[in-house]
C-alpha positions as a Python dict, from the first residue, in 0.01 Angstrom:
ca = {
    (1, 'X'): (0, 0, 0),
    (2, 'X'): (194, 231, -231),
    (3, 'X'): (46, 435, -512),
    (4, 'X'): (223, 343, -838),
    (5, 'X'): (84, 661, -994),
    (6, 'X'): (298, 912, -808),
    (7, 'X'): (484, 670, -583),
    (8, 'X'): (372, 840, -260),
    (9, 'X'): (391, 598, 34),
    (10, 'X'): (62, 526, 210),
    (11, 'X'): (129, 347, 533),
    (12, 'X'): (327, 43, 426),
    (13, 'X'): (409, -107, 763),
    (14, 'X'): (655, -387, 826),
    (15, 'X'): (805, -656, 608),
    (16, 'X'): (474, -823, 525),
    (17, 'X'): (328, -496, 398),
    (18, 'X'): (638, -419, 194),
    (19, 'X'): (631, -763, 33),
    (20, 'X'): (261, -728, -47),
    (21, 'X'): (315, -384, -200),
    (22, 'X'): (611, -511, -402),
    (23, 'X'): (413, -812, -523),
    (24, 'X'): (122, -591, -632),
    (25, 'X'): (356, -361, -821),
    (26, 'X'): (535, -660, -973),
    (27, 'X'): (203, -800, -1100),
    (28, 'X'): (99, -464, -1245),
    (29, 'X'): (434, -425, -1418),
    (30, 'X'): (440, -782, -1547),
    (31, 'X'): (95, -739, -1702),
    (32, 'X'): (220, -431, -1887),
    (33, 'X'): (536, -616, -1989),
    (34, 'X'): (337, -909, -2125),
    (35, 'X'): (119, -667, -2323),
    (36, 'X'): (423, -537, -2515),
    (37, 'X'): (425, -193, -2350),
    (38, 'X'): (795, -134, -2267),
    (39, 'X'): (750, 245, -2272),
    (40, 'X'): (470, 233, -2015),
    (41, 'X'): (646, 30, -1746),
    (42, 'X'): (904, 153, -1494),
    (43, 'X'): (1224, 278, -1664),
    (44, 'X'): (1577, 282, -1523),
    (45, 'X'): (1915, 428, -1613),
    (46, 'X'): (2154, 140, -1678),
    (47, 'X'): (2468, 343, -1745),
    (48, 'X'): (2582, 701, -1803),
    (49, 'X'): (2903, 892, -1744),
    (50, 'X'): (2761, 1240, -1814),
    (51, 'X'): (2442, 1231, -1609),
    (52, 'X'): (2224, 1320, -1909),
    (53, 'X'): (1907, 1130, -1998),
    (54, 'X'): (1664, 1216, -2280),
    (55, 'X'): (1302, 1099, -2292),
    (56, 'X'): (1028, 1145, -2552),
    (57, 'X'): (672, 1161, -2420),
    (58, 'X'): (441, 903, -2575),
    (59, 'X'): (115, 1054, -2457),
    (60, 'X'): (-58, 1383, -2374),
    (61, 'X'): (-76, 1518, -2019),
    (62, 'X'): (220, 1302, -1927),
    (63, 'X'): (355, 1319, -1571),
    (64, 'X'): (723, 1219, -1578),
    (65, 'X'): (883, 1154, -1239),
    (66, 'X'): (1251, 1090, -1170),
    (67, 'X'): (1385, 922, -856),
    (68, 'X'): (1757, 945, -784),
    (69, 'X'): (1784, 574, -698),
    (70, 'X'): (1585, 260, -637),
    (71, 'X'): (1588, 334, -265),
    (72, 'X'): (1434, 677, -329),
    (73, 'X'): (1174, 516, -556),
    (74, 'X'): (1079, 274, -278),
    (75, 'X'): (1057, 563, -32),
    (76, 'X'): (863, 789, -271),
    (77, 'X'): (1136, 1057, -263),
    (78, 'X'): (1099, 1255, -588),
    (79, 'X'): (1402, 1416, -753),
    (80, 'X'): (1221, 1579, -1047),
    (81, 'X'): (863, 1590, -1172),
    (82, 'X'): (783, 1732, -1516),
    (83, 'X'): (470, 1757, -1732),
    (84, 'X'): (503, 1681, -2104),
    (85, 'X'): (280, 1699, -2410),
    (86, 'X'): (254, 1416, -2663),
    (87, 'X'): (579, 1401, -2859),
    (88, 'X'): (765, 1650, -2639),
    (89, 'X'): (1118, 1576, -2516),
    (90, 'X'): (1304, 1653, -2197),
    (91, 'X'): (1675, 1607, -2127),
    (92, 'X'): (1747, 1557, -1758),
    (93, 'X'): (2089, 1642, -1618),
    (94, 'X'): (2268, 1530, -1304),
    (95, 'X'): (2113, 1183, -1323),
    (96, 'X'): (2306, 891, -1173),
    (97, 'X'): (2327, 527, -1277),
    (98, 'X'): (2035, 333, -1130),
    (99, 'X'): (1792, 626, -1132),
    (100, 'X'): (1426, 530, -1179),
    (101, 'X'): (1184, 709, -1415),
    (102, 'X'): (807, 666, -1429),
    (103, 'X'): (551, 812, -1670),
    (104, 'X'): (174, 819, -1660),
    (105, 'X'): (128, 807, -2038),
    (106, 'X'): (446, 632, -2155),
    (107, 'X'): (791, 748, -2256),
    (108, 'X'): (1124, 619, -2378),
    (109, 'X'): (1475, 742, -2455),
    (110, 'X'): (1837, 682, -2366),
    (111, 'X'): (2120, 786, -2138),
    (112, 'X'): (2438, 950, -2265),
    (113, 'X'): (2779, 783, -2255),
    (114, 'X'): (3048, 1013, -2394),
    (115, 'X'): (3421, 958, -2367),
    (116, 'X'): (3505, 1197, -2650),
    (117, 'X'): (3565, 1154, -3021),
    (118, 'X'): (3421, 830, -3162),
    (119, 'X'): (3354, 692, -2815),
    (120, 'X'): (2982, 756, -2795),
    (121, 'X'): (2782, 459, -2666),
    (122, 'X'): (2441, 578, -2558),
    (123, 'X'): (2228, 321, -2376),
    (124, 'X'): (1851, 280, -2423),
    (125, 'X'): (1665, 313, -2096),
    (126, 'X'): (1611, -13, -1915),
    (127, 'X'): (1243, -104, -1899),
    (128, 'X'): (1064, -350, -1678),
    (129, 'X'): (866, -425, -1993),
    (130, 'X'): (1188, -588, -2116),
    (131, 'X'): (1275, -767, -1793),
    (132, 'X'): (1411, -1121, -1756),
    (133, 'X'): (1441, -1383, -1489),
    (134, 'X'): (1689, -1565, -1713),
    (135, 'X'): (1889, -1440, -2007),
    (136, 'X'): (2188, -1547, -2211),
    (137, 'X'): (2444, -1340, -2400),
    (138, 'X'): (2759, -1350, -2609),
    (139, 'X'): (2993, -1073, -2497),
    (140, 'X'): (3151, -1001, -2830),
    (141, 'X'): (3442, -766, -2767),
    (142, 'X'): (3667, -614, -2504),
    (143, 'X'): (3527, -823, -2222),
    (144, 'X'): (3867, -930, -2092),
    (145, 'X'): (3922, -882, -1722),
    (146, 'X'): (4279, -760, -1677),
    (147, 'X'): (4451, -495, -1470),
    (148, 'X'): (4373, -226, -1730),
    (149, 'X'): (4052, -354, -1891),
    (150, 'X'): (3709, -422, -1747),
    (151, 'X'): (3368, -515, -1882),
    (152, 'X'): (3047, -516, -1685),
    (153, 'X'): (2691, -633, -1673),
    (154, 'X'): (2490, -357, -1508),
    (155, 'X'): (2159, -465, -1354),
    (156, 'X'): (1865, -277, -1208),
    (157, 'X'): (1646, -517, -1014),
    (158, 'X'): (1267, -519, -1046),
    (159, 'X'): (999, -461, -780),
    (160, 'X'): (1072, -778, -580),
    (161, 'X'): (1379, -877, -382),
    (162, 'X'): (1583, -1113, -598),
    (163, 'X'): (1897, -1322, -587),
    (164, 'X'): (2084, -1260, -912),
    (165, 'X'): (2356, -1489, -1046),
    (166, 'X'): (2598, -1469, -1339),
    (167, 'X'): (2802, -1758, -1476),
    (168, 'X'): (2972, -1852, -1797),
    (169, 'X'): (2733, -1998, -2052),
    (170, 'X'): (2835, -2353, -1961),
    (171, 'X'): (2752, -2290, -1596),
    (172, 'X'): (3110, -2240, -1474),
    (173, 'X'): (3143, -1971, -1206),
    (174, 'X'): (3313, -1637, -1267),
    (175, 'X'): (3590, -1548, -1024),
    (176, 'X'): (3477, -1315, -744),
    (177, 'X'): (3120, -1297, -874),
    (178, 'X'): (2902, -1507, -640),
    (179, 'X'): (2522, -1476, -645),
    (180, 'X'): (2400, -1167, -466),
    (181, 'X'): (2074, -1054, -311),
    (182, 'X'): (1930, -735, -460),
    (183, 'X'): (1662, -518, -303),
    (184, 'X'): (1366, -392, -505),
    (185, 'X'): (1491, -155, -781),
    (186, 'X'): (1851, -182, -658),
    (187, 'X'): (2141, -121, -900),
    (188, 'X'): (2432, -364, -918),
    (189, 'X'): (2737, -439, -1133),
    (190, 'X'): (2891, -775, -1225),
    (191, 'X'): (3229, -825, -1393),
    (192, 'X'): (3260, -1022, -1714),
    (193, 'X'): (3577, -1218, -1779),
    (194, 'X'): (3649, -1262, -2149),
    (195, 'X'): (3475, -1264, -2487),
    (196, 'X'): (3244, -1555, -2417),
    (197, 'X'): (2887, -1662, -2352),
    (198, 'X'): (2729, -1573, -2018),
    (199, 'X'): (2411, -1678, -1839),
    (200, 'X'): (2223, -1450, -1600),
    (201, 'X'): (1939, -1555, -1374),
    (202, 'X'): (1733, -1409, -1093),
    (203, 'X'): (1465, -1532, -857),
    (204, 'X'): (1254, -1236, -982),
    (205, 'X'): (1264, -1007, -1284),
    (206, 'X'): (1562, -779, -1347),
    (207, 'X'): (1682, -539, -1622),
    (208, 'X'): (2039, -576, -1761),
    (209, 'X'): (2276, -389, -1991),
    (210, 'X'): (2648, -415, -2071),
    (211, 'X'): (2943, -174, -2084),
    (212, 'X'): (3243, -344, -2239),
    (213, 'X'): (3598, -234, -2301),
    (214, 'X'): (3718, 15, -2044),
    (215, 'X'): (4070, 56, -2191),
    (216, 'X'): (4263, -227, -2354),
    (217, 'X'): (4233, -362, -2708),
    (218, 'X'): (3929, -410, -2930),
    (219, 'X'): (3813, -766, -2994),
    (220, 'X'): (3689, -670, -3342),
    (221, 'X'): (3871, -361, -3469),
    (222, 'X'): (4225, -340, -3331),
    (223, 'X'): (4391, -124, -3069),
    (224, 'X'): (4222, 157, -2878),
    (225, 'X'): (4398, 432, -2688),
    (226, 'X'): (4439, 375, -2316),
    (227, 'X'): (4154, 529, -2121),
    (228, 'X'): (3918, 530, -2418),
    (229, 'X'): (3621, 423, -2211),
    (230, 'X'): (3368, 158, -2311),
    (231, 'X'): (3379, 50, -2674),
    (232, 'X'): (3012, -45, -2651),
    (233, 'X'): (2737, -5, -2397),
    (234, 'X'): (2422, -198, -2489),
    (235, 'X'): (2086, -294, -2349),
    (236, 'X'): (2037, -670, -2309),
    (237, 'X'): (1700, -800, -2421),
    (238, 'X'): (1519, -1116, -2309),
    (239, 'X'): (1575, -1430, -2516),
    (240, 'X'): (1288, -1511, -2750),
    (241, 'X'): (1180, -1762, -3013),
    (242, 'X'): (1093, -1481, -3258),
    (243, 'X'): (1342, -1198, -3318),
    (244, 'X'): (1437, -961, -3600),
    (245, 'X'): (1785, -825, -3663),
    (246, 'X'): (2028, -721, -3932),
    (247, 'X'): (2275, -1011, -3963),
    (248, 'X'): (2595, -832, -4069),
    (249, 'X'): (2874, -907, -3821),
    (250, 'X'): (2617, -1070, -3596),
    (251, 'X'): (2619, -1361, -3354),
    (252, 'X'): (2326, -1568, -3228),
    (253, 'X'): (2345, -1769, -2907),
    (254, 'X'): (2102, -2014, -2747),
    (255, 'X'): (2069, -2131, -2386),
    (256, 'X'): (1945, -2478, -2487),
    (257, 'X'): (2128, -2737, -2702),
    (258, 'X'): (2013, -2822, -3052),
    (259, 'X'): (1801, -2510, -3102),
    (260, 'X'): (1685, -2504, -3463),
    (261, 'X'): (1642, -2159, -3621),
    (262, 'X'): (1459, -2084, -3946),
    (263, 'X'): (1540, -1743, -4096),
    (264, 'X'): (1363, -1519, -4347),
    (265, 'X'): (1524, -1202, -4489),
    (266, 'X'): (1336, -905, -4630),
    (267, 'X'): (1509, -970, -4960),
    (268, 'X'): (1352, -1314, -4992),
    (269, 'X'): (1636, -1542, -4883),
    (270, 'X'): (1558, -1815, -4633),
    (271, 'X'): (1730, -2105, -4460),
    (272, 'X'): (1796, -2269, -4125),
    (273, 'X'): (2075, -2348, -3881),
    (274, 'X'): (2123, -2507, -3540),
    (275, 'X'): (2277, -2333, -3240),
    (276, 'X'): (2377, -2462, -2896),
    (277, 'X'): (2537, -2320, -2581),
    (278, 'X'): (2910, -2279, -2632),
    (279, 'X'): (2875, -2260, -3011),
    (280, 'X'): (2742, -1916, -3109),
    (281, 'X'): (2658, -1890, -3478),
    (282, 'X'): (2797, -1618, -3705),
    (283, 'X'): (2469, -1522, -3871),
    (284, 'X'): (2631, -1324, -4152),
    (285, 'X'): (2808, -1641, -4259),
    (286, 'X'): (2508, -1874, -4235),
    (287, 'X'): (2261, -1634, -4400),
    (288, 'X'): (2487, -1456, -4647),
    (289, 'X'): (2317, -1127, -4551),
    (290, 'X'): (2606, -880, -4547),
    (291, 'X'): (2454, -547, -4656),
    (292, 'X'): (2587, -255, -4451),
    (293, 'X'): (2425, 58, -4313),
    (294, 'X'): (2109, -110, -4177),
    (295, 'X'): (1968, -122, -4529),
    (296, 'X'): (1612, -254, -4523),
    (297, 'X'): (1682, -546, -4759),
    (298, 'X'): (1904, -711, -4497),
    (299, 'X'): (1661, -730, -4205),
    (300, 'X'): (1597, -1091, -4116),
    (301, 'X'): (1347, -1269, -3894),
    (302, 'X'): (1460, -1568, -3685),
    (303, 'X'): (1200, -1823, -3570),
    (304, 'X'): (1349, -2074, -3325),
    (305, 'X'): (1237, -2399, -3170),
    (306, 'X'): (1376, -2269, -2842),
    (307, 'X'): (1511, -1933, -2727),
    (308, 'X'): (1781, -1724, -2895),
    (309, 'X'): (1952, -1393, -2833),
    (310, 'X'): (2200, -1204, -3050),
    (311, 'X'): (2358, -883, -3173),
    (312, 'X'): (2414, -716, -3509),
    (313, 'X'): (2686, -486, -3641),
    (314, 'X'): (2536, -347, -3960),
    (315, 'X'): (2712, -12, -3952),
    (316, 'X'): (3010, 52, -4177),
    (317, 'X'): (3266, -27, -3907),
    (318, 'X'): (3113, -363, -3826),
    (319, 'X'): (3128, -530, -3489),
    (320, 'X'): (2816, -643, -3305),
    (321, 'X'): (2629, -347, -3162),
    (322, 'X'): (2250, -360, -3179),
    (323, 'X'): (2060, -639, -3001),
    (324, 'X'): (1825, -864, -3195),
    (325, 'X'): (1476, -737, -3112),
    (326, 'X'): (1201, -970, -2989),
    (327, 'X'): (885, -925, -3195),
    (328, 'X'): (688, -936, -2868),
    (329, 'X'): (861, -612, -2755),
    (330, 'X'): (753, -409, -3059),
    (331, 'X'): (499, -126, -3035),
    (332, 'X'): (308, 113, -3261),
    (333, 'X'): (404, 449, -3103),
    (334, 'X'): (783, 458, -3067),
    (335, 'X'): (1006, 731, -2923),
    (336, 'X'): (1245, 922, -3150),
    (337, 'X'): (1446, 1148, -2915),
    (338, 'X'): (1733, 1243, -3152),
    (339, 'X'): (1816, 1550, -3355),
    (340, 'X'): (1904, 1370, -3678),
    (341, 'X'): (2154, 1562, -3889),
    (342, 'X'): (2123, 1540, -4268),
    (343, 'X'): (2478, 1409, -4303),
    (344, 'X'): (2634, 1079, -4408),
    (345, 'X'): (2474, 754, -4518),
    (346, 'X'): (2260, 499, -4335),
    (347, 'X'): (2560, 381, -4134),
    (348, 'X'): (2598, 729, -3986),
    (349, 'X'): (2258, 898, -4001),
    (350, 'X'): (1930, 713, -4030),
    (351, 'X'): (1609, 601, -3874),
    (352, 'X'): (1548, 238, -3961),
    (353, 'X'): (1206, 81, -3901),
    (354, 'X'): (1150, -294, -3890),
    (355, 'X'): (890, -546, -3783),
    (356, 'X'): (705, -866, -3871),
    (357, 'X'): (438, -702, -4092),
    (358, 'X'): (430, -472, -4392),
    (359, 'X'): (293, -132, -4298),
    (360, 'X'): (345, 243, -4291),
    (361, 'X'): (541, 454, -4042),
    (362, 'X'): (459, 823, -3993),
    (363, 'X'): (753, 1026, -3862),
    (364, 'X'): (654, 1328, -3650),
    (365, 'X'): (884, 1599, -3512),
    (366, 'X'): (816, 1821, -3214),
    (367, 'X'): (813, 2198, -3267),
    (368, 'X'): (925, 2345, -2935),
    (369, 'X'): (818, 2698, -3039),
    (370, 'X'): (458, 2622, -3140),
    (371, 'X'): (442, 2317, -2909),
    (372, 'X'): (294, 2104, -3184),
    (373, 'X'): (373, 1763, -3328),
    (374, 'X'): (409, 1786, -3706),
    (375, 'X'): (420, 1512, -3970),
    (376, 'X'): (761, 1515, -4140),
    (377, 'X'): (780, 1189, -4339),
    (378, 'X'): (578, 882, -4429),
    (379, 'X'): (795, 572, -4470),
    (380, 'X'): (672, 236, -4606),
    (381, 'X'): (785, -78, -4422),
    (382, 'X'): (803, -344, -4692),
    (383, 'X'): (929, -692, -4772),
    (384, 'X'): (1165, -665, -5065),
    (385, 'X'): (1084, -1017, -5183),
    (386, 'X'): (763, -879, -5333),
    (387, 'X'): (397, -921, -5247),
    (388, 'X'): (326, -1182, -4981),
    (389, 'X'): (110, -1436, -5162),
    (390, 'X'): (144, -1713, -4902),
    (391, 'X'): (185, -1743, -4524),
    (392, 'X'): (545, -1847, -4586),
    (393, 'X'): (602, -1517, -4772),
    (394, 'X'): (475, -1329, -4468),
    (395, 'X'): (743, -1478, -4246),
    (396, 'X'): (1001, -1253, -4410),
    (397, 'X'): (1084, -936, -4214),
    (398, 'X'): (954, -597, -4328),
    (399, 'X'): (1167, -283, -4303),
    (400, 'X'): (1206, 76, -4421),
    (401, 'X'): (1450, 357, -4367),
    (402, 'X'): (1479, 736, -4358),
    (403, 'X'): (1833, 819, -4471),
    (404, 'X'): (2056, 921, -4761),
    (405, 'X'): (2087, 565, -4892),
    (406, 'X'): (1970, 512, -5254),
    (407, 'X'): (1814, 170, -5189),
    (408, 'X'): (1458, 48, -5233),
    (409, 'X'): (1250, 97, -4921),
    (410, 'X'): (1442, 415, -4829),
    (411, 'X'): (1286, 762, -4806),
    (412, 'X'): (1537, 1043, -4858),
    (413, 'X'): (1624, 1253, -4553),
    (414, 'X'): (1600, 1621, -4648),
    (415, 'X'): (1744, 1856, -4388),
    (416, 'X'): (1765, 1814, -4012),
    (417, 'X'): (1495, 1605, -3844),
    (418, 'X'): (1398, 1713, -3494),
    (419, 'X'): (1303, 1472, -3215),
    (420, 'X'): (948, 1346, -3184),
    (421, 'X'): (765, 1016, -3218),
    (422, 'X'): (698, 763, -3491),
    (423, 'X'): (358, 599, -3532),
    (424, 'X'): (282, 290, -3743),
    (425, 'X'): (-23, 85, -3831),
    (426, 'X'): (161, -235, -3726),
    (427, 'X'): (410, -317, -3446),
    (428, 'X'): (770, -209, -3510),
    (429, 'X'): (1094, -87, -3352),
    (430, 'X'): (1350, 178, -3451),
    (431, 'X'): (1728, 185, -3481),
    (432, 'X'): (1815, 556, -3454),
    (433, 'X'): (2147, 725, -3521),
    (434, 'X'): (2285, 1065, -3623),
    (435, 'X'): (2628, 1138, -3769),
    (436, 'X'): (2670, 1445, -3552),
    (437, 'X'): (2448, 1607, -3296),
    (438, 'X'): (2325, 1953, -3399),
    (439, 'X'): (2407, 2228, -3149),
    (440, 'X'): (2059, 2261, -3007),
    (441, 'X'): (1941, 2401, -2675),
    (442, 'X'): (1671, 2181, -2525),
    (443, 'X'): (1434, 2168, -2229),
    (444, 'X'): (1568, 2034, -1901),
    (445, 'X'): (1427, 2003, -1550),
    (446, 'X'): (1283, 2284, -1338),
    (447, 'X'): (1254, 2536, -1623),
    (448, 'X'): (1622, 2515, -1719),
    (449, 'X'): (1782, 2429, -2053),
    (450, 'X'): (2078, 2221, -2161),
    (451, 'X'): (2247, 2102, -2480),
    (452, 'X'): (2116, 1805, -2674),
    (453, 'X'): (2255, 1462, -2595),
    (454, 'X'): (2541, 1351, -2818),
    (455, 'X'): (2480, 1050, -3044),
    (456, 'X'): (2773, 1017, -3286),
    (457, 'X'): (2634, 756, -3533),
    (458, 'X'): (2573, 517, -3246),
    (459, 'X'): (2302, 259, -3317),
    (460, 'X'): (2034, 309, -3052),
    (461, 'X'): (1731, 80, -3030),
    (462, 'X'): (1406, 260, -2949),
    (463, 'X'): (1081, 118, -2809),
    (464, 'X'): (740, 257, -2718),
    (465, 'X'): (376, 178, -2640),
    (466, 'X'): (60, 68, -2821),
    (467, 'X'): (-250, 270, -2724),
    (468, 'X'): (-568, 67, -2744),
    (469, 'X'): (-728, 311, -2991),
    (470, 'X'): (-468, 238, -3261),
    (471, 'X'): (-373, -121, -3177),
    (472, 'X'): (-354, -322, -3498),
    (473, 'X'): (-622, -585, -3541),
    (474, 'X'): (-457, -876, -3721),
    (475, 'X'): (-643, -1191, -3818),
    (476, 'X'): (-559, -1509, -4007),
    (477, 'X'): (-742, -1551, -4338),
    (478, 'X'): (-869, -1872, -4501),
    (479, 'X'): (-540, -1908, -4692),
    (480, 'X'): (-331, -1884, -4374),
    (481, 'X'): (-206, -1531, -4441),
    (482, 'X'): (-241, -1254, -4184),
    (483, 'X'): (-461, -955, -4265),
    (484, 'X'): (-468, -612, -4097),
    (485, 'X'): (-795, -422, -4050),
    (486, 'X'): (-788, -74, -4206),
    (487, 'X'): (-1045, 202, -4140),
    (488, 'X'): (-1026, 498, -4379),
    (489, 'X'): (-1123, 860, -4304),
    (490, 'X'): (-1485, 793, -4401),
    (491, 'X'): (-1509, 499, -4163),
    (492, 'X'): (-1497, 239, -4441),
    (493, 'X'): (-1340, -86, -4318),
    (494, 'X'): (-1119, -307, -4534),
    (495, 'X'): (-859, -574, -4475),
    (496, 'X'): (-510, -581, -4630),
    (497, 'X'): (-245, -850, -4626),
    (498, 'X'): (9, -790, -4352),
}
């Protein structure tokens, strides 16, 4: 078998042994994935053009191991091994697309994509905790396939050999893109061919992301200079029947016809719509939720009779950018690997927190000099439709923000925030962005240093883990509402409405 702890081979002989080892690893990873622990499963680099990857440690005594490729991961050939404290960051350099990263205590971050001014499209790390065997997407801009423009689905396969296929959403084949067999943890690229819906499937779990718009014109915003690089590079998340997003300039797609979707905004609005393959729904139009800058009042929960997937473009420029987040993927300790400059509004610089329950997020920053994790802010995650008096009220999304916006539910950002972690008493996710990256020198591999990764107001979705000791205990009360168990510093136990 193969140790998944340090990935050192122990006598795996022949095909049967390799399949057994892969199946054991697949089961272990799938159990973690099903438990909503995306920062604790195997991570992969979906795309980078600078070779830089940042990761925040989500636990103490964390062994972080980097493998140059899936083949090296299978062989147990280590590229880098580093030891991190809880909340500490490391920025690896010289990392290629398809590299594999493991942690013993959890970690999450993103890879850098930098084509110069205003062409920053950092990609969250792919996680087997967010894997799919089938997914569906609407490629919203610059996905034309011409002589000077290309758009891609990048895939890192999971621990089992898989045959992966991509078609248009209606099942029609894509020219020159037949199904292909992928080895365990292998990287592969598929061309898209137009702004359209696409279906991906595999015989085992895989991890996808997109990089759209290498040159050419912008589907949403007009012309781009030749050679501009990708207009957007985004992680693709599994379809779900329960997602939260910010609807401005957003589309929702469904792989099954006649999928009914009920929606509930933080501001109290509610409604429903129906979506089918081939007819993506403009969710800004159907919900009327058009607030910019990821303001908390706009966050909306979508509960579907089937599966849905979508994107949101809540920044000032518009255009779909951030994937709708499945509630099942949310955690309580979430990575925050950015230096956040105190500059601009929520469109440019902010940490936005959102989830299905009202709660409190504590924002910690890492002090590299004292090697301590220090509390910087406490941010409430609230529903802006008021107190939840019924179960129906609790279906509305909860959200909060750290930024320079003047809105309700926003805590003012005062000065530069350093990287660290965010911890909440309920499951949540983060959309992180910074208007400009402060000129900071940061830890890299093998005792070296490098400059901080650039994130020029690019909306980057962050995930994490939920340690058992802090996992929220949520129960349904006699009136149908959900209540969260709270233990104060004296050990007194109470229950509050979630």
